[in-house]
BALOBA-1460 file (C-alpha; in Angstrom, 3 decimals):
// residues 84
<rec num="1" residu="m" x="-38.014" y="140.536" z="20.892"/>
<rec num="2" residu="q" x="-35.293" y="141.685" z="18.546"/>
<rec num="3" residu="v" x="-32.801" y="139.367" z="16.868"/>
<rec num="4" residu="e" x="-30.193" y="140.274" z="19.472"/>
<rec num="5" residu="d" x="-32.621" y="139.615" z="22.351"/>
<rec num="6" residu="i" x="-32.309" y="135.892" z="21.784"/>
<rec num="7" residu="l" x="-28.718" y="136.141" z="23.011"/>
<rec num="8" residu="d" x="-29.954" y="137.428" z="26.382"/>
<rec num="9" residu="d" x="-31.990" y="134.286" z="26.992"/>
<rec num="10" residu="m" x="-30.105" y="131.681" z="24.976"/>
<rec num="11" residu="p" x="-31.334" y="128.139" z="25.556"/>
<rec num="12" residu="t" x="-28.712" y="126.153" z="27.427"/>
<rec num="13" residu="t" x="-29.669" y="122.559" z="26.673"/>
<rec num="14" residu="p" x="-29.998" y="120.795" z="23.323"/>
<rec num="15" residu="h" x="-33.675" y="120.131" z="24.102"/>
<rec num="16" residu="e" x="-34.355" y="123.821" z="24.793"/>
<rec num="17" residu="r" x="-32.554" y="124.836" z="21.597"/>
<rec num="18" residu="a" x="-34.543" y="122.281" z="19.594"/>
<rec num="19" residu="e" x="-37.812" y="123.567" z="21.046"/>
<rec num="20" residu="l" x="-36.921" y="127.164" z="20.208"/>
<rec num="21" residu="i" x="-35.830" y="126.231" z="16.681"/>
<rec num="22" residu="e" x="-39.092" y="124.332" z="16.206"/>
<rec num="23" residu="h" x="-41.102" y="127.310" z="17.490"/>
<rec num="24" residu="l" x="-39.299" y="129.734" z="15.172"/>
<rec num="25" residu="l" x="-39.871" y="127.456" z="12.166"/>
<rec num="26" residu="e" x="-43.580" y="127.204" z="13.028"/>
<rec num="27" residu="m" x="-43.864" y="130.980" z="13.323"/>
<rec num="28" residu="i" x="-42.051" y="131.498" z="10.001"/>
<rec num="29" residu="e" x="-44.404" y="129.003" z="8.359"/>
<rec num="30" residu="r" x="-47.482" y="130.776" z="9.771"/>
<rec num="31" residu="l" x="-46.195" y="134.142" z="8.612"/>
<rec num="32" residu="n" x="-45.509" y="132.753" z="5.131"/>
<rec num="33" residu="q" x="-49.106" y="131.507" z="5.016"/>
<rec num="34" residu="s" x="-50.437" y="134.870" z="6.207"/>
<rec num="35" residu="i" x="-48.418" y="136.723" z="3.582"/>
<rec num="36" residu="q" x="-49.598" y="134.354" z="0.876"/>
<rec num="37" residu="r" x="-53.229" y="134.689" z="1.986"/>
<rec num="38" residu="h" x="-53.067" y="138.500" z="2.055"/>
<rec num="39" residu="e" x="-51.358" y="138.640" z="-1.348"/>
<rec num="40" residu="a" x="-54.181" y="136.535" z="-2.795"/>
<rec num="41" residu="y" x="-56.826" y="139.110" z="-1.822"/>
<rec num="42" residu="q" x="-58.270" y="141.138" z="-4.661"/>
<rec num="43" residu="n" x="-57.091" y="144.298" z="-2.847"/>
<rec num="44" residu="p" x="-54.044" y="143.163" z="-0.825"/>
<rec num="45" residu="d" x="-53.322" y="145.052" z="2.376"/>
<rec num="46" residu="r" x="-49.709" y="146.081" z="1.689"/>
<rec num="47" residu="l" x="-49.186" y="147.325" z="5.246"/>
<rec num="48" residu="a" x="-50.206" y="143.963" z="6.720"/>
<rec num="49" residu="i" x="-47.989" y="142.145" z="4.233"/>
<rec num="50" residu="k" x="-45.069" y="144.417" z="5.103"/>
<rec num="51" residu="q" x="-45.578" y="143.860" z="8.837"/>
<rec num="52" residu="y" x="-45.776" y="140.076" z="8.388"/>
<rec num="53" residu="a" x="-42.609" y="140.160" z="6.272"/>
<rec num="54" residu="e" x="-40.752" y="142.233" z="8.884"/>
<rec num="55" residu="l" x="-41.765" y="139.828" z="11.644"/>
<rec num="56" residu="r" x="-40.711" y="136.878" z="9.492"/>
<rec num="57" residu="t" x="-37.322" y="138.535" z="8.925"/>
<rec num="58" residu="k" x="-36.895" y="138.956" z="12.680"/>
<rec num="59" residu="y" x="-37.688" y="135.279" z="13.315"/>
<rec num="60" residu="v" x="-35.338" y="134.213" z="10.516"/>
<rec num="61" residu="g" x="-32.614" y="136.313" z="12.162"/>
<rec num="62" residu="q" x="-33.227" y="134.637" z="15.501"/>
<rec num="63" residu="l" x="-33.109" y="131.228" z="13.830"/>
<rec num="64" residu="d" x="-29.814" y="132.221" z="12.230"/>
<rec num="65" residu="v" x="-28.362" y="133.127" z="15.637"/>
<rec num="66" residu="l" x="-29.341" y="129.724" z="17.023"/>
<rec num="67" residu="l" x="-28.103" y="127.743" z="14.035"/>
<rec num="68" residu="n" x="-24.791" y="129.623" z="13.995"/>
<rec num="69" residu="q" x="-23.932" y="127.666" z="17.152"/>
<rec num="70" residu="f" x="-23.783" y="124.587" z="14.925"/>
<rec num="71" residu="g" x="-21.834" y="126.279" z="12.148"/>
<rec num="72" residu="l" x="-24.937" y="126.674" z="9.985"/>
<rec num="73" residu="v" x="-26.029" y="129.857" z="8.240"/>
<rec num="74" residu="v" x="-29.567" y="130.790" z="7.262"/>
<rec num="75" residu="q" x="-29.761" y="132.405" z="3.838"/>
<rec num="76" residu="m" x="-32.926" y="134.031" z="2.567"/>
<rec num="77" residu="p" x="-33.481" y="134.422" z="-1.156"/>
<rec num="78" residu="d" x="-33.403" y="137.949" z="-2.585"/>
<rec num="79" residu="n" x="-37.089" y="137.633" z="-3.405"/>
<rec num="80" residu="p" x="-38.519" y="135.301" z="-0.718"/>
<rec num="81" residu="q" x="-41.423" y="133.166" z="-1.794"/>
<rec num="82" residu="p" x="-44.046" y="132.786" z="0.946"/>
<rec num="83" residu="n" x="-44.736" y="129.128" z="0.188"/>
<rec num="84" residu="v" x="-41.085" y="128.028" z="0.285"/>
């Protein structure tokens, strides 16, 4: 699912939107933990870290699309910290 794909199946009720927002936040949190865990390895797998970061960016983009409906904007730091 790409960032734009969320527009094809946009939740229609407040409850559905809340569930999707909650799911995206959980996935972002899990990816942050995975990135942090892989970075802590003595020999970090840079490809895995890159793939986790790309997936996290996609989920953040989807969250941004949803929150834009409420006039909110998601802003990621220039150098995202996995445990933030």
